[in-house]
N, C-alpha and C positions, 0 to 999 in steps of 0.2 A: 546516593549522595551527590551533592553538587559542588562545584569548586568555588573556593573563596578567593578573592582578590586582596593581596596585602599591599596597602599603600606604603610606600617608602618615605616616611618622615622620621625625623630624629627621635620623636616621643612615641612613635608607634608600637604598640604591643598588639598580642593577640588573646582573646579569651574565648574559649568554647561555651556556646550556649546551646540549649536543646531546641530543636526545631522539628516538630512532627509533620508527617505528610497528611495521614488521615488517622483517625482512631484505630481503624481496622488494619492499618498497614504498619503500626508502630513497630511491631515486633519483627517485622520483615525488613525493614530499612534501617540503616545505621543512623546514630544521631549526627546532625549536621554542623559543620563548623561555619560560622558567620565571621566576618571581619569586624573586629572591634577597632575603631579608630580614635585615639585620644586627641584632645585639642592640640593643634599646631599653630594656633593664633589665628587661622582663618575661620574654623567651625568649631564649635563645641564637641565634647566627646559625643559619638554617635557609632551606630551599627550599620553597615550596609547590607542589605538583602538581595540575594541573588536569585535568577531564575532557578527553581529547584527541579531535579530530575524526579518526576513523580512516578516513573516506571523505569524498569532496567533498559528499555529500549529507546527511551525518549532522548532525543538530542536537541529538540527545539520544541518551543510551545506557543500557544496564543493566549493572550490575557483577554479573557471575554468580559470581565468585569472587576471593579474594586468594591469589596464590602465595607471598606473604611475610607474615610477621607482625611486629608491633611488635618492634623490637630486631634484626631480622634484617640481615645485611649486604647490600648491593646491589652487583652486579657489572655492568659494562657489557654490554649484550646479553642479559640475563636478563629473562624475563617476570615482572612484578610482579603482574599481574592479567590475568583474562579478561574482555572487555568485549563485550556483545551490541550490534552496531550495527544500522542499519535493514535489513541484509540478511544478515548472518552473526556468528558469534562469532569474535574475533581476540585474539590474545594482545598486551598492552600491554608493549612492551619499553623498559626503561630504560637510558640510556646513560652513567649517572655513577657513580662509586664514593661510598658512603656508608652510612648505615643508616636504616631506615624508623623514624620516630620517632612517628607518628601516623597512624591511619586515620580519616578524617573521614567516609567514606561506606561503610558495611558491605556485605559480600557480600549480594545480593539487592535492593540499592537499584535501583529502576526510574525511567526517564524523568529521568536526571540531565542537566541541560542542558550542552552543550559549553561549557567554560570555568569550571565550577563547581569550587571546591577538593575534592579527594577524598582527599589525603594530604599527609603532610610528611616530608620526609628532611633529615638533618644530616650532616655530615662526621665528626663526632667521635662515638664510641659512648657516652662519658660525658655527652653531652648529651641523650641519649634520654629519661631519667626527667623532665627539666624539661617535658616536652610532654604530661604525663599529663592535664592539664586544658585542654589547647589545644582551642579550638572553632573552627568555620567562621567565626564573627564575627572571631576573632582573625587570619584569613587576609585579611580585607578584604572589600569588597562586589564580587560577580562583576559584570564589565562587562556591560551590556545590549546586544543589538544595536541598530543605528540605527533599524530598523523598529519595534521595541517602543518605542524612546524617543518617535519621532514619534506613535505611536499614543496613548502616555500623555499626551503634550502636547495632542493634539487632544481626548483624553476630558476633560482639565482645562478646555480653552476651551469645550466644550459645556455644562457646567453653567453657566458664566458667562452664556452666551447666552441660557440659559432661565431665569434668575432674574428678569428683567423680566416674562417672560410669566406667571410664578407670581404675582408680585406683582399684576399686572394682573388675573389670574383671581380672586385673592382679594378685590380691591377690587370687582370685578364682582359676585362672589357676596355680599359683604356688603352691596352696595347693592340687591340683590333681595330682596324680601320673601319669606320662606318661606311656602309655601302652608298654609292652614289645613286641618288634618285634618277629614276629613267625618265628621259625626256620624250620617250616614244608616246604618241597620242593616236588613238583609234578613232578614225573619221567613219561615221555610219549614219544612215538616215534613222530618223525616229522609229519608222516602221520595222527596220531591220533590228534595231535594239529591242523592241517589243517582242518579236518573234524569238531573238536570241534568248531572252529571259524565260518566255514560256517554255522553250524547248531544252533549255539548258545547254545552249551552244556557246562556246568561248569564241569571241570575235577575234582574238589575238591570233595571228598568223594566217587569217582569211584574207585573200587578195580581192579588192573591191573593183568592180568594173564600172563604178559610177565616176563622175568629174573628179579629178585630183586623187584617184584612188579610193573615193569613198565607197563603203560597203552599203549595197542596196538589198531589198528583199529578195530580188532574184538570185543573188550570190549565195544565199542560204537553203536554196530548194533542195539541194543534193548533199548537204552537210548533215552527218550523223552525230548526234550529241554523244559524250561519253556516259557510261552507265552511272557514274557517281553524280556527275553534274545533273543527269536526268532526274535521279532519285531526290536530289536536293531541291530541284525546281518543283516536284510534284508535293515534297513535303511543305514547301513555303506556300503553295497554292492551297493545300489542305488546311494549313494553320490559318491562312487569311479567311478561308471561309468559315472556320469554327469560330475564330474570333468575331466575325460579323453576326453570327448566330447566337453567342453568348450575351446575356443580359449585362448591361453597362455596370451594375454593382450588385453583388449578392447581399443579402442581409443575414445577419448572424447575431449571436449572443455570446460572449465569452464568460464562462462560469469560472470563478477563481477556483484553484484547488485548495481543499481542505488538508489539513495534517493527516486525517484519517484516510482520505482518498489517496494521498502520497504513500502512505505506508502499505495500503492494500495494493497499489501498483507495484512496489518495490517487492513485495512478498510473493505476489503471484508471478512476477517476472523470475524472480530467484528459483522458485518452484519449477516453472517450466523449462528453464535453462539448465537447472542442476539435478533434476530428479527424472531418472529414466522410467517412465510409467507404463503400464499396460491396463487394459480394461477387461473385467469380467462382468458379464450381465446374466441375470436370472429372472424369470417370471416366477413368482412364489405366491401360492394361494393363501389369502388371508380371511377366508370364510370363518374358520374356527376363532380366529383372532377378534374379528368384529363381534362375534357372539359372545366371546368372554368378556370384552370391553362392555358391551351392552348389559351383560348381567352384573357386572361389578358396579356399574354406574347406577343401575336400577335400585340396589341395596346400599348405596353410599350415604344416604341421609344427610346431603350437603357437606360431608367430611372431605369430599374430593370429587373431581370430574376428570376422568381419564381420557386423553386423546389418543389416537393411533400413534402418534410420534413418542408419547410417553412409553408405551408398550414396546416400540421398536428400540428406544434408547436402551431399555432393559435387555431386549434381545441380542442387541450387538454387544453389550457388556458381558452378557453370558457367553456368547460365541467367542469373545477374546480370552475368557477364562479356559475355555476348551482347546482353543488354538493360540496360545500365548505368543507365539513367533510374530504374529500381526501386531500384537500390542507393543510395538517397540519403536525405538528411534535411531536414526542414523546419526552418530557423532563422529564424523570422519577426522576432525581435527585432534580427536583423542584417540583414534585408532580403535573404536569400539562400536558395537551395536547394542544399545541399552535396552533391555527386555524388561518391561515393568510388570511388578506383581500386582499393583492397583490399576484398575480400569477408569480412567477419567475421560468422560465422553464429551468433546466439544461439540455444541449445537449451533449450527449456523443460523443467525438471526438477522433479518433485513431490517435496517434503521434508516431514518431520513438522510443520514449523512454517509451510510455505507454498511457493509457487512461487518458483523462482529461475531465471535464465537465464545459465549459464556460457557462455562465448564460445569458439568455435573460430576462432582468428584465422588470416587468409590461407588459408581453406579452399580457395580456387580453385587454390592452389599446391602443396597438400599431397596425398600419395598416400592411398589408402584405408586402408592399414594404419596410417598415422600419425594420421589422423583417428579411427579407431577406438580406438586405445590412449589418445589424448588425451581424447576424451570420457567413456571409462570411468573415468579418472583424475579428471576434473573432476566427473563425476556422483557419485562416491563421496565425494569431499570436500564437496561440495554438501549431501549428506544428513546430514552430521554438522556443518554450519555451520563449514566451515574453509576456505572460499574467501577469497582476497584480493581486495579491491575492484576491481583492475584486471583480474580474471578474470571478472566479472559485470557491470561497468559499461562501457556502450558497444555495440558491435555495429552492424551495418549492415543486417541483415534477420534475422528470426526464424523458427523452426520449432517446431511444437507437435505432437507425435505421440501419439495415443492409440490407435495400431494393436494394442497389446497387450491392449486390452480389446475382444473380440470382439463385445460388444453395440453398439459405436460405429461405425456404417457412415460417418457423416460429422458434423461440427461446425463451427461458426464460432468464431473466437478475436479477441480484442482487441489491436490494435496497441500495440507498446510504444514510445511517444513517445521521441525525434523520428523513429523509423524510419517508413518509408513502407509497409511491408508485413509480413504475417505469413501463413504457410503452415500450415494445419491439415490433418493426416494422419489418415485413418479406418483402419479394419481391413481386411484383404484379404478380398474377396468372390469369389464365383464366378458368372460371367455367361455365358449362353448366346450364342454368336455363329455366324453361318452358315459352314458348311463344305462344300466341294465334294468332299472326300475322305472324309469320315465317311458312312456309309451313313444315317445317321439324319438328315443335313443340318445338323447343327450340332455344336459342341464346346463345352465350358466353358473360359473364360479367366479368369485371376486378375487382378482389377482392384482398384485402390485410388482412393477419392475424395479428390480435392485440393481444398481450398477456400481460396482466397486472398482476404484482406481487405487492400484497398488504401486509402491516403489520397488523396482525390481532389484535394487541394491540389497534389499532386506528381505523381500518376500518373493520367492521363486513362484512360477506360474502354476505348478502343481500344488504348491501350499496356498496359494490365494484361491484356487478351486476348492480345496479343502474347506477353507474358511467359509465361503459362499455356501457349500454344502451342508455345514454345520448350522449356518444361520437359517437356511431353508427348513432344516429339521425342527429347529426350535420354533420359528414362527408358524409353520403348518401343524405343529403339535404344542400350543402355547402353555400346556401343563408343565412342559420342560423348563419353563420359567421358575417354577416352584422347587426344582430339584437342585 
């Protein structure tokens, strides 16, 4: 739900109108209040449209484009704008009849706070021209979150507390007499000054043997510089040499941060700072899994095309059913560890704008064909930024697969809080294993390195080891997927 601004005019009243986010999320989000402003003599009756919160974590958004222009008629369910949230681009659908009277934030506006006025609509087409000079100021001040208000109050109080200190320091400084400038002047030859700088020798206090007490080079022959001064001189010399060897101007390109990139940075930093993690790694044979995949695809008749990732998603979901403690979330603010009965697998997908994790829900109850078709559809929409919030927010465990990159044998990944585990999948390798059948005494087996990162607050080391052991059992005996 997003905030509404109430203009304080004598004839102002409020009316609730329905405004949907998307057809798929209408059941998830509450109906939204818009500000209905009646004529106060300056503008005809109108409604101010504010920047909506299209996801629970959204605090600001970018207006990518407007689907309507000033004067266009608005119909319920039509998209009036495309807005980039912290994870995806979504259509902003309006659920009222009327006419777009004014666009307050043009396409391309970035970092627009939730609740800020972005447009105005009216019920009568004849009223549209009256809003040509309408400004955001006419819409009223955007309400500030309570946290920001408290911060501002604290900021106002701090200067007041500091004022006595400033006055005290002023009185103290005025009471202290200013030191008299020394009139002593050091006379030294140019050569002596150069030697003093290079060796870090202080000329003050050295008695000169030249005319009028002038310090000459001979006077510095037996003078030893202090260690601090010598180090400073050496550092200055090194810095001078470095500067001279550095190019005059480095060339670079500044890439603006997108909302998605900011969110990724915040979430990953939160995870690395708050989650005490540990790593468990295992090489698991996938020879039987590859044979099962080939056999199923051969008889698919274009109904599906399974990938290794599809089978691994199912294997991870099955493992979480057998070791349910890993299928949990840390909810410290509520004083609980929430252990889920359903297994919703978040699948890391690389997109042009950053990483996103669409979710295969109830993966433990779905067949391989259903998982395959679902992840293909989710991945396709993720890459063009068309996922709905409920399709990427949540999840109980995550899988990150770089197996398609044959240069990546193994890697570690960062937990997506509040989840307790993420499984990193490397590429398929050939490994020599002993064989009593082969005359050479060994055969090559297909193996994949699985790296599990676990949150130690939820999953102890022994339990993490049991989870990996169970995953190994399922992957190496893929008929376990049917049990």
